Backbone bond lengths (Angstrom), bond angles and torsions (degrees), N, CA, C in turn:
res aa  C-N    CA-C-N  psi(-1)  N-CA   C-N-CA  omega(-1)  CA-C   N-CA-C  phi
1 X - - - 1.436 - - 1.517 107.89 -
2 X 1.302 116.68 126.15 1.455 119.27 -179.14 1.515 109.94 -86.85
3 X 1.303 114.78 149.14 1.449 120.74 176.27 1.513 106.96 -99.20
4 X 1.303 116.14 129.33 1.450 120.40 179.73 1.514 109.50 -123.02
5 X 1.321 114.78 153.31 1.449 118.83 176.62 1.517 109.13 -66.98
6 X 1.311 116.05 141.92 1.446 122.14 -178.20 1.528 111.18 -62.30
7 X 1.320 116.07 141.76 1.453 120.78 172.83 1.527 110.05 -94.66
8 X 1.325 116.73 0.42 1.458 122.10 178.08 1.522 108.19 -81.57
9 X 1.332 118.20 130.71 1.462 119.49 -179.28 1.535 111.35 -61.30
10 X 1.307 115.34 141.65 1.459 121.21 179.19 1.525 109.04 -80.14
11 X 1.317 116.21 127.64 1.458 121.31 -177.65 1.517 111.46 -125.85
12 X 1.330 117.09 50.95 1.458 119.88 177.41 1.521 110.85 -67.07
13 X 1.325 115.63 149.66 1.462 120.38 -179.85 1.525 110.19 -97.90
14 X 1.333 117.15 160.33 1.471 119.98 174.96 1.535 112.00 -59.73
15 X 1.319 116.62 -33.33 1.466 120.60 178.22 1.524 111.06 -65.72
16 X 1.335 116.43 -41.17 1.464 120.10 177.56 1.525 110.17 -63.93
17 X 1.317 116.64 -44.11 1.462 119.55 -179.32 1.527 111.02 -64.01
18 X 1.327 117.57 -39.25 1.475 120.87 177.79 1.529 110.02 -62.54
19 X 1.324 116.39 -40.94 1.471 120.26 178.95 1.528 110.21 -67.38
20 X 1.322 117.24 -40.67 1.463 120.95 177.18 1.522 110.23 -60.27
21 X 1.314 116.69 -43.18 1.471 120.38 -179.93 1.534 110.95 -62.66
22 X 1.316 117.56 -36.81 1.480 120.83 176.43 1.525 110.15 -63.51
23 X 1.322 115.99 -44.07 1.473 121.02 -179.93 1.531 109.81 -61.79
24 X 1.326 115.82 -46.22 1.468 120.52 -179.47 1.519 110.25 -64.31
25 X 1.317 117.16 -46.27 1.470 121.52 -178.24 1.531 111.13 -57.78
26 X 1.309 116.73 -39.63 1.466 121.09 -179.06 1.529 112.10 -70.26
27 X 1.343 117.27 -17.00 1.466 120.37 -173.45 1.525 114.77 -127.16
28 X 1.320 118.84 0.21 1.464 120.40 -170.26 1.521 113.88 -66.26
29 X 1.317 118.28 -23.89 1.463 119.47 -179.45 1.534 112.16 -80.64
30 X 1.322 116.75 -10.07 1.462 121.34 -178.30 1.526 109.10 -112.35
31 X 1.334 116.61 98.77 1.473 120.67 -179.49 1.531 111.38 -60.92
32 X 1.334 116.91 -23.56 1.461 120.80 178.69 1.521 112.70 -74.38
33 X 1.328 117.15 -5.10 1.459 121.38 -177.93 1.532 112.25 -90.47
34 X 1.321 117.83 5.32 1.461 120.30 -176.66 1.528 112.23 -55.73
35 X 1.317 118.18 -45.72 1.469 120.70 -179.09 1.530 110.43 -59.85
36 X 1.320 116.89 -42.80 1.457 120.56 -179.89 1.526 110.41 -64.44
37 X 1.333 117.04 -41.76 1.463 121.24 178.86 1.535 109.63 -63.76
38 X 1.323 117.09 -43.45 1.460 120.44 179.41 1.531 111.33 -63.59
39 X 1.332 116.85 -42.90 1.471 120.28 177.61 1.528 110.39 -60.75
40 X 1.324 116.13 -45.71 1.462 120.43 -179.62 1.521 111.01 -63.25
41 X 1.328 116.34 -41.43 1.468 120.31 178.84 1.525 110.57 -64.15
42 X 1.321 116.95 -40.07 1.463 119.50 179.51 1.527 110.68 -66.78
43 X 1.323 117.43 -38.35 1.463 119.89 175.83 1.526 110.57 -62.07
44 X 1.306 115.96 -38.62 1.451 122.42 -177.50 1.536 112.26 -68.78
45 X 1.334 116.85 -45.03 1.461 121.88 -175.77 1.527 114.00 -100.49
46 X 1.321 117.42 -18.22 1.466 121.10 -176.44 1.517 113.19 91.15
47 X 1.334 116.61 -12.45 1.462 123.29 177.21 1.523 106.85 -167.25
48 X 1.340 117.59 -179.45 1.462 121.17 -176.94 1.529 110.55 -121.50
49 X 1.329 116.12 77.78 1.469 118.66 178.76 1.527 110.18 -64.99
50 X 1.320 116.07 160.67 1.460 121.23 -177.20 1.524 111.20 -59.14
51 X 1.322 117.63 -32.19 1.460 120.61 178.79 1.523 111.59 -61.31
52 X 1.311 116.91 -40.09 1.468 121.75 178.49 1.531 109.95 -71.00
53 X 1.322 116.61 -40.19 1.460 120.13 177.39 1.531 110.99 -60.47
54 X 1.327 116.97 -38.75 1.467 120.75 179.26 1.527 111.15 -65.14
55 X 1.317 117.24 -40.21 1.472 120.59 177.62 1.518 110.19 -62.35
56 X 1.321 116.36 -46.58 1.471 120.94 -179.82 1.524 109.80 -62.16
57 X 1.321 117.25 -44.43 1.468 121.27 179.82 1.516 110.73 -58.75
58 X 1.311 116.34 -49.53 1.463 120.94 -177.28 1.527 111.33 -63.82
59 X 1.313 116.09 -49.58 1.465 120.42 -173.97 1.529 113.35 -72.41
60 X 1.329 117.43 -29.38 1.467 120.24 179.59 1.523 111.72 -96.68
61 X 1.335 116.64 -1.61 1.460 122.36 -179.24 1.531 111.38 55.36
62 X 1.322 113.57 49.89 1.466 122.29 177.67 1.527 105.67 -123.15
63 X 1.324 118.44 134.09 1.470 119.29 179.76 1.536 112.11 -56.73
64 X 1.321 115.55 137.74 1.461 121.26 178.93 1.527 111.00 -55.53
65 X 1.338 116.68 -35.82 1.465 120.21 -179.64 1.522 111.33 -60.92
66 X 1.329 116.65 -37.32 1.470 120.08 179.11 1.525 110.11 -68.26
67 X 1.309 116.65 -43.10 1.464 119.96 -179.86 1.521 110.03 -64.29
68 X 1.315 117.07 -46.30 1.463 121.04 178.23 1.534 110.37 -60.17
69 X 1.326 116.56 -39.99 1.461 120.62 178.23 1.522 112.31 -61.62
70 X 1.323 116.78 -41.45 1.473 120.79 178.11 1.530 110.09 -66.37
71 X 1.329 115.92 -45.68 1.469 120.89 -177.63 1.528 111.35 -62.26
72 X 1.321 117.35 -39.21 1.462 119.54 -178.62 1.524 113.13 -84.16
73 X 1.332 117.70 -17.83 1.459 120.32 179.23 1.528 111.58 -78.76
74 X 1.321 116.97 -43.85 1.468 121.00 -175.31 1.523 110.72 -90.38
75 X 1.330 115.48 126.19 1.463 120.58 -173.99 1.525 113.56 -69.00
76 X 1.317 118.53 -16.34 1.468 118.56 -179.57 1.523 112.43 -75.37
77 X 1.333 117.18 -12.48 1.459 120.43 178.08 1.525 109.47 -95.28
78 X 1.331 115.21 147.82 1.452 120.26 -179.17 1.525 110.40 -129.13
79 X 1.328 115.31 135.75 1.459 121.71 175.59 1.524 111.31 -87.12
80 X 1.300 116.41 -10.76 1.459 121.60 -176.37 1.519 110.32 -123.63
81 X 1.331 116.60 150.84 1.464 118.84 176.59 1.519 110.25 -60.77
82 X 1.310 115.88 145.08 1.467 120.79 177.93 1.521 109.21 -97.84
83 X 1.315 114.77 152.90 1.450 120.40 177.46 1.520 111.16 -76.31
84 X 1.306 115.24 173.09 1.460 121.19 177.29 1.534 109.57 -59.23
85 X 1.330 115.54 -37.16 1.464 121.50 179.40 1.523 109.39 -118.95
86 X 1.315 116.40 120.43 1.460 120.85 174.67 1.519 107.96 -97.41
87 X 1.311 115.41 117.59 1.463 121.82 177.82 1.515 107.26 -98.86
88 X 1.314 115.49 117.88 1.462 121.60 -176.88 1.520 108.97 -117.87
89 X 1.316 116.16 122.57 1.464 121.75 179.92 1.520 108.56 -104.13
90 X 1.319 116.40 124.56 1.464 120.77 177.12 1.523 108.68 -72.22
91 X 1.327 115.25 124.41 1.461 120.49 176.08 1.525 111.14 -113.95
92 X 1.339 115.45 24.65 1.456 120.14 173.85 1.523 109.17 -65.00
93 X 1.302 116.96 169.87 1.468 121.61 -172.63 1.522 113.70 -54.11
94 X 1.329 118.20 -52.02 1.471 120.38 -177.01 1.524 111.14 -60.90
95 X 1.324 116.78 -44.70 1.471 120.63 -179.75 1.521 111.26 -67.36
96 X 1.324 115.81 -42.61 1.464 119.61 -177.59 1.528 110.93 -62.72
97 X 1.337 115.75 -43.57 1.466 120.74 -179.50 1.529 110.56 -62.15
98 X 1.324 116.71 -30.40 1.469 120.73 -178.27 1.523 113.13 -95.17
99 X 1.348 117.67 15.41 1.455 120.14 170.38 1.511 117.66 105.98
100 X 1.315 118.89 12.98 1.466 120.77 -177.94 1.530 112.26 -62.41
101 X 1.327 117.63 -31.17 1.467 120.22 178.00 1.524 111.34 -61.71
102 X 1.330 116.46 -41.77 1.462 120.87 177.91 1.530 110.84 -67.04
103 X 1.325 116.44 -37.20 1.464 121.22 178.41 1.521 109.93 -64.39
104 X 1.331 116.16 -43.61 1.462 120.38 178.22 1.520 110.35 -60.38
105 X 1.318 116.91 -44.44 1.471 121.62 179.61 1.525 111.19 -63.02
106 X 1.331 117.41 -40.34 1.465 121.38 179.38 1.531 110.01 -65.09
107 X 1.323 117.44 -41.98 1.462 120.78 176.98 1.521 110.65 -61.95
108 X 1.308 116.51 -43.37 1.456 121.49 178.66 1.521 110.46 -59.01
109 X 1.314 115.36 -44.38 1.468 121.30 179.68 1.532 111.06 -65.55
110 X 1.331 116.97 -47.52 1.468 121.64 -177.69 1.531 112.00 -64.25
111 X 1.333 116.38 -39.66 1.462 120.76 -176.88 1.533 112.93 -86.91
112 X 1.328 116.02 -17.76 1.463 120.19 -179.63 1.523 113.28 73.95
113 X 1.322 116.54 27.40 1.467 121.48 179.15 1.520 109.74 -136.48
114 X 1.323 115.07 162.52 1.461 121.37 175.46 1.523 108.43 -96.96
115 X 1.327 115.64 170.56 1.452 120.21 175.82 1.516 111.55 -57.13
116 X 1.317 116.46 137.03 1.451 122.40 179.98 1.518 113.57 86.85
117 X 1.335 117.10 -2.93 1.457 120.69 -178.47 1.524 111.42 -102.97
118 X 1.327 114.50 164.04 1.460 122.56 178.23 1.524 107.93 -120.74
119 X 1.331 116.02 140.90 1.458 119.73 178.79 1.530 109.71 -62.20
120 X 1.327 116.27 153.14 1.467 121.06 -175.77 1.522 112.71 -61.75
121 X 1.329 117.99 -23.91 1.465 120.20 178.42 1.533 112.11 -84.98
122 X 1.350 116.52 -0.86 1.463 120.76 178.46 1.515 114.27 74.77
123 X 1.313 117.16 13.21 1.465 120.04 -175.62 1.536 113.13 -86.08
124 X 1.331 118.07 -42.95 1.469 120.82 -173.55 1.529 111.74 -124.79
125 X 1.324 115.29 140.09 1.458 122.73 168.75 1.525 105.91 -120.85
126 X 1.325 116.74 134.55 1.456 121.99 -179.90 1.522 109.70 -110.13
127 X 1.326 116.75 124.22 1.460 121.37 178.49 1.523 109.78 -136.90
128 X 1.329 114.78 160.05 1.458 119.32 171.49 1.517 107.88 -108.63
129 X 1.307 116.01 160.36 1.460 120.42 176.20 1.521 108.17 -145.23
130 X 1.286 115.73 171.95 1.463 121.41 176.99 1.525 108.43 -113.08
131 X 1.271 116.27 138.30 1.468 127.23 179.81 1.526 115.87 20.90
132 X 1.316 115.22 109.95 1.457 119.83 175.03 1.531 110.87 -97.69
133 X 1.314 116.26 6.05 1.464 120.63 175.83 1.516 113.94 83.26
134 X 1.314 116.95 22.22 1.463 120.73 178.72 1.524 109.54 -122.31
135 X 1.321 115.82 44.42 1.464 121.51 -174.28 1.525 113.03 -58.73
136 X 1.314 117.11 -30.24 1.465 120.84 178.67 1.518 112.55 -67.66
137 X 1.326 117.14 -16.15 1.462 121.89 179.24 1.529 112.09 -104.07
138 X 1.324 116.85 9.51 1.467 121.76 -173.82 1.519 111.56 -56.17
139 X 1.317 116.69 143.23 1.461 128.58 -8.10 1.536 111.66 -78.62
140 X 1.336 114.47 150.58 1.457 121.26 -172.99 1.530 110.65 -125.32
141 X 1.334 114.47 143.07 1.459 119.95 168.37 1.516 107.80 -137.21
142 X 1.329 115.37 156.40 1.452 120.16 175.19 1.524 108.74 -122.25
143 X 1.302 115.02 148.66 1.460 122.30 169.98 1.522 103.79 -122.28
144 X 1.332 114.75 106.47 1.464 122.00 -168.99 1.530 107.91 51.92
145 X 1.309 119.05 -113.47 1.467 120.59 -177.87 1.527 113.31 -97.50
146 X 1.323 118.22 -4.45 1.464 121.90 -179.53 1.524 109.76 -81.84
147 X 1.341 116.28 132.64 1.464 121.88 -177.99 1.528 109.25 -109.20
148 X 1.332 115.49 132.68 1.464 121.88 177.02 1.520 107.69 -121.37
149 X 1.334 115.96 121.83 1.451 120.49 -178.57 1.510 112.57 -118.97
150 X 1.341 113.72 161.66 1.461 122.85 -179.27 1.532 111.09 52.76
151 X 1.325 115.03 42.26 1.456 119.68 -177.45 1.523 111.34 -88.87
152 X 1.308 114.17 160.33 1.466 121.30 175.59 1.527 107.85 -124.50
153 X 1.299 116.25 170.18 1.459 121.98 177.20 1.533 109.93 -57.31
154 X 1.328 116.62 -35.97 1.463 120.70 -179.04 1.527 113.17 -66.65
155 X 1.337 118.02 -19.58 1.467 121.68 179.59 1.527 113.13 -78.74
156 X 1.328 117.10 -17.69 1.470 121.60 -171.28 1.529 113.55 -59.63
157 X 1.329 119.83 -50.44 1.475 118.03 -179.29 1.535 112.77 -57.24
158 X 1.312 117.57 -40.10 1.466 121.06 179.61 1.521 112.48 -66.65
159 X 1.322 116.51 -38.10 1.474 119.73 178.49 1.530 109.56 -65.91
160 X 1.317 117.09 -45.60 1.466 120.32 179.30 1.530 110.06 -61.27
161 X 1.338 116.46 -41.02 1.470 121.06 -177.85 1.522 112.11 -60.18
162 X 1.338 117.86 -30.75 1.466 120.81 -179.98 1.522 112.13 -62.05
163 X 1.325 116.65 -23.91 1.470 121.13 -175.83 1.532 111.94 -109.50
164 X 1.315 116.85 7.58 1.466 120.78 -174.85 1.528 112.88 -72.46
165 X 1.301 118.03 -25.01 1.473 123.18 -178.63 1.501 111.06 51.19
């Protein structure tokens, strides 16, 4: 799955930027603090748009290419806003063998989005992951912190309905 820059306009607030500057100022002398700064920035904004990466690069005197490389290498960082509910399907070996690929495809079809995308209403983000350590429950998916195991394609509409509000 490729990571692409968001096409959603960035709408950071002055308050968020002031908080980001405090985080950077407290850590700018420690180049090893980049991961912590990125995590804090993602908590603050919900994702790491290129505009935020540029601020971090400039203020920490780290090349933007390095920051972008870190953000795209580690799966915990997101270039795009996440939905209220992140649906993560385990595609590790045990889950995949038991049908997780079909489950992922059904979710994609039901939500009308591809992996790594968020629905236009901002409600759901669909992602894949590798082994969450629940192989005995394969196939497994999570919705935020809720874990669903031994699921089938037929379970998908009911799971989505629980979060429809």
